[in-house]
Structure formats: structure tokens, C-alpha cells
C-alpha positions in Angstrom: 10.2 -39.8 -27.6 7.4 -42.1 -27.3 8.4 -43.2 -24.0 9.1 -40.0 -22.9 6.1 -38.5 -23.3 3.8 -41.5 -21.5 5.8 -41.7 -19.0 5.0 -37.4 -19.0 1.6 -38.6 -19.6 1.6 -41.0 -16.8 3.2 -39.0 -13.8 0.2 -36.3 -14.5 -2.4 -39.4 -13.9 -0.5 -40.2 -10.9 -0.2 -36.4 -9.8 -3.0 -36.4 -10.3 -4.2 -38.4 -7.4 -1.3 -37.7 -5.1 -3.0 -33.5 -5.4 -6.2 -35.4 -4.0 -4.5 -37.5 -1.4 -2.3 -34.4 -0.3 -5.9 -32.3 0.7 -8.0 -35.2 1.8 -4.7 -35.5 4.3 -5.2 -31.6 4.7 -9.0 -32.0 5.6 -9.3 -34.9 7.8 -6.1 -33.9 9.6 -8.0 -30.5 10.0 -11.8 -32.1 10.9 -10.1 -34.1 13.6 -7.7 -31.6 15.4 -11.1 -29.5 15.8 -13.1 -32.3 16.9 -10.6 -32.5 19.6 -11.0 -28.8 20.6 -9.1 -27.4 18.3 -10.3 -23.2 16.7 -9.4 -22.5 13.3 -9.3 -18.8 12.7 -7.7 -16.2 11.6 -4.4 -16.4 13.9 -4.1 -20.0 13.3 -4.1 -19.5 9.7 -1.6 -16.4 9.7 0.5 -18.3 12.6 3.7 -19.4 11.7 3.3 -23.2 13.9 1.6 -25.5 13.2 -1.4 -26.9 14.5 -1.5 -30.3 13.2 0.9 -32.6 11.6 -1.9 -33.4 8.8 -2.1 -29.4 7.7 1.5 -29.8 5.8 -0.9 -31.7 3.0 -1.9 -28.4 2.2 1.0 -27.2 1.1 2.1 -30.7 -0.7 -1.2 -29.2 -2.9 -0.2 -26.0 -2.8 2.9 -26.5 -4.0 2.6 -29.2 -6.1 -0.9 -28.0 -8.5 1.5 -24.8 -8.6 4.6 -25.5 -9.9 5.3 -29.0 -10.5 2.0 -30.3 -12.7 2.1 -27.4 -14.0 6.0 -27.6 -15.3 5.4 -31.5 -15.6 2.0 -30.3 -18.2 4.5 -28.6 -20.3 7.2 -30.5 -20.6 4.3 -33.1 -22.3 3.3 -30.3 -24.1 6.5 -29.5 -25.9 6.7 -33.2 -25.8 4.4 -33.9 -28.0 5.3 -32.7 -30.8 8.1 -35.1 -31.4 6.7 -37.8 -30.0 4.6 -38.4 -33.4 1.8 -40.2 -31.4 -1.7 -40.3 -32.7 -3.3 -36.7 -31.8 -0.9 -36.2 -29.3 -0.1 -33.1 -29.5 -3.8 -32.8 -29.0 -4.3 -34.3 -26.6 -1.8 -32.7 -24.3 -2.3 -29.3 -25.3 -5.7 -30.5 -23.7 -4.2 -31.5 -20.2 -1.6 -28.2 -20.0 -5.1 -26.6 -21.3 -7.0 -28.4 -18.6 -4.1 -27.8 -16.1 -3.5 -23.9 -16.3 -7.7 -24.1 -15.1 -7.4 -26.2 -12.1 -4.2 -23.1 -11.3 -6.7 -20.8 -11.9 -9.8 -22.6 -9.9 -7.4 -22.8 -7.4 -6.2 -19.2 -6.8 -9.7 -18.1 -7.7 -11.2 -20.5 -5.1 -10.6 -18.8 -2.2 -12.4 -15.9 -3.3 -15.2 -17.4 -4.9 -15.6 -21.2 -2.4 -18.0 -22.3 -5.4 -15.1 -23.0 -8.2 -14.6 -25.9 -5.6 -16.3 -28.0 -6.4 -15.0 -27.1 -10.4 -12.0 -27.4 -9.4 -12.7 -30.7 -8.3 -14.7 -32.2 -11.3 -12.5 -30.8 -13.8 -9.4 -32.5 -11.4 -11.5 -35.9 -12.9 -11.4 -34.3 -16.5 -7.5 -34.6 -16.4 -6.7 -37.5 -14.7 -8.8 -38.8 -17.7 -7.3 -37.4 -20.3 -3.6 -38.3 -19.1 -4.2 -41.3 -18.4 -5.5 -41.5 -22.3 -2.2 -39.8 -23.5 -0.8 -42.6 -21.9 -2.3 -45.2 -23.2 -2.6 -43.4 -26.5 1.6 -43.0 -26.5 2.0 -47.3 -25.9 -0.2 -48.3 -29.1 2.2 -49.5 -31.9 1.6 -47.7 -34.4 0.8 -49.3 -37.8 1.5 -47.1 -41.4 1.6 -44.0 -41.6 1.2 -43.1 -38.4 -2.2 -44.2 -37.2 -2.3 -47.0 -34.5 -2.6 -50.4 -35.8 -5.8 -51.1 -33.9 -7.4 -48.0 -35.8 -6.0 -49.4 -39.1 -6.7 -53.5 -38.7 -10.4 -54.9 -39.7 -11.9 -57.4 -38.0 -12.9 -60.8 -39.6 -16.6 -61.2 -39.1 
């Protein structure tokens, strides 16, 4: 179960990178399209026709962030109860909480654009927390489930 926990935590970290890449791809494509004479208005946003090819990045970011990442975070939280990773439940809980916060910031950010700043900052925190969780699961367990690196004294 530790391996499953570690893999799920790394998947979350990679998903955050994918999210950043997808939204950046879309925004850069939008900028290029506008520089080439494209006009973004309500009719274009409501249109079923793709205005520029990088527009797919917006879809990937939205679907991935609202469906895939939350499911993986929930699986990580469930697995954390069985994985016997030191502080694993707390780390998985923090990852899940940050994912919930990210989804809410993403949803409400359309009405309050200033929340976009928090959305970016929380993404960095989510990435860091997922990496910490994955690395914690990779540590060899010492006596009573304590990581070997914590339970050992160093020689002077």
C-alpha cells in the first residue's frame, strides 16, 4: 500500500505540472491569436468553433482540475489509512484539502479574478505537499513505523 500511496502522490504532483502547462499553452496561444488579429469577445467565447488550436489547453485545465485531480486526491486519502506511512494520513488530508481549495478558487475565480493569484499560489503549495507525501512514503520504515532517518542518532 505504501507503493500505491507513493504513486498516487507523484501522480498529483505531475497533474499540477500538467495543469500549469495546459493553462500556459492556452494563454500563450490566445495571446498569439490576438496579436495576429483575432478578437476575443462574448460571441467567440460562446461559439462552438475553435478560435485557435491552443484553446484545447483551457479544456484540459478545466476537466483535469475538476475531475481527474480530485479523484486521485480522494484515492490518496483513502489509501493513506492503510499505507502505514508516517504522517501519511495528515499529508494526504492536506493534499485533499488543497485540491478542494483549488477547485473552489478555480470556480469562483471566474467572478472574482483576483482569486487567480491565490489559485496559482495554492497550486505551488499542492505540488510541494504532494512531493513531500511521495518522498515520505519512500522512506524505509524503522521500528514502530518511524522513518529510519528520524529514529537514528548521528555520530559526532
